[in-house]
N, C-alpha and C positions, 0 to 999 in steps of 0.2 A: 563194460565200459560206461562211458558218459559221465565221468567224474569231474570234468573241467567246466561245469556250468556256471561257476561264479556265485554271485550273491542273490540269485532269484529266490524269492520267498523268505528271505531273512527279515528279521524284525518282528515276526510273530503276529502282527496285526493285519486285519483286512484293510485294504486301501479305502480311504474315504471316511473312515470312522473318526479319525482325528486329523483334520487338515493341518498342514504345517503352520506354525505361529506366523502372524502377520509381521512384515517388516515395519520398521518405524515409518518409512515413507508411505506404505499402504495404509497404516493406521491414520496418518495425517490426511491422506487422500479421502478416506472414508468419513473422517470427522468433518472435513470441509463440505462434504456432500449433504450433510443433514440440513433440514430446513431451519432448525433452531440456530445452527452455526451461521448459516447465510444471513438470517435475519439480524443476528447480533453484529455480524460484520458490517452489514448495510447501515445499521444504526451508528456504529463507530465511525464509519466513513462519512456519513451525513454530518455528524458532529464535527469531524475534522475539517470538512469542506466549509461548513458554516463559520468556523473559527478563522480559517484561511481567508474567506471572503470578508469577514469583519475586519481583519487586520488590513486588508487592502483598502477597505472603505475608510478606515481611520487614517491611513497614510494619505489617501486621496484628498481628504479634508485639509491637509496641511500644505498642499501644493497649489501655488497660484496659477490660474489659467484664465483665459478670456474666451468665452464667458465662464464665470466661476463654477457653474454647474455642468460644464462640458464633460460628456461621457468619455472615459478613457479605458482602454483595455489594460489588463494587468501588466503587460510588457511596457505599455506607454507610461503607466504609473511608475514603474521601476526606473525607466530611463529618465523620466522627468525628475524623479527624486534624486537620482545621481547628479543631474545637471544643477538642480536647485541647491543641493548640499555643496557642490563645487562652487557655485556662485556665492553662497553664504560664507564659505571659507575665504574666498577672494575678498569679499567685502570686509570681513573681520581682520584680515591681514594688513589692512591699510594703516 
């Protein structure tokens, strides 16, 4: 007897010699973990944030406030810009 054992031992190879291929997600995860990748990502993020902040600074220069150099948060800059644009539209509609 003993013929109903199924597939044990099939495949011919010893386990562990050739691990299964990595999934796309696992490859992505391992790539993210490298120091080179993290450094490149940090550099790209720094450039993005600098451009973002520069755009807010440029917008801020166009908004009238008292005092003119009043420090505003990003949300305050956006809200003031909305109000100022609305005001200018109203003035120009006369």
